[in-house]
N, C-alpha and C positions, 0 to 999 in steps of 0.2 A: 544607515539605510540597508547596507548589505546584510547585516545580521538580522534585521527585521524580515527581509525577504527570505533568508535562509531558514529562519524559524518558521515562517509561514509554509515554505516548501516542505520542510520536514514534518510539521504538525498536521497539515492537511493530508499528506500522504499516509501518515500513521493513522489518522482518524479514519480514512477511507479503508485502509487495510483492516482495522479493527471491525468496521462495519461488515466487510466481506467475511471475515472469520466468524462473526456472530450471526451471519445470515440476515443482517439488517439491510434496509433499502439504501444502498450507497449511491444509487443513480441520482437521487435528488440532491445529495451533497455535492456530487460532481457538477450537476447542472447549475446549482446556485452559486458555485464558485467559478463558473465559466471555463470548465476544464474539459478535456477530451479523454474518453476511456482508454484509448490506445496509448496516449502519452502518460497517463497516470500509471498504467500497467508497466510501461517501460521504466518509468522513474522508480517505482517500488522494486521491480526486479533488479535494477541497477544497484539500489541501496543494499539489497540483501545478497547479491551475487557473490561478493567477496567472502561472506561468512558461510553461505549455503553451497555455493559452487554450481548453482543451477537457477533457472527461473522458478519463482514461487507462485506466479500468477500467469494465467493464459487469458487472452482477450479474443473474443469472437463477436464482431459487431459492437454493440453497446453493452455486452455482457462480459463481466470479469469473473473468472473462475480460479479458486484456490487449488493449487496442486496439493492434494490431500496428504501425499507422502511427506510433506514438509511442515504440516500443521504443528506438531510438537516442537520442532526446531524454532519455528517462528514465534510461538508462544513463549519459549524460553528466552529468545532474544528480546522480545518486547518487554518481558518481565525485567530483564537486566537494565533496560532503559530507565525504568522507574525506581530502581533500587538505589 
């Protein structure tokens, strides 16, 4: 059960991040999975902090913004996940 929860945690966060990078509507994805934007933002930032050394997302209300300075770094890391 733990690995299933871990997989869901990582996959939903990654999917939301991809939506944000692509400019897709991530809000419906968050809502349909009963999640909160601030928690998703914190989770994704925590996942990437060790590699990037900073927050890659900012949350204001129900909006999540990508810190554009890290776009290429994020894309490189995401690419490594699928290699």
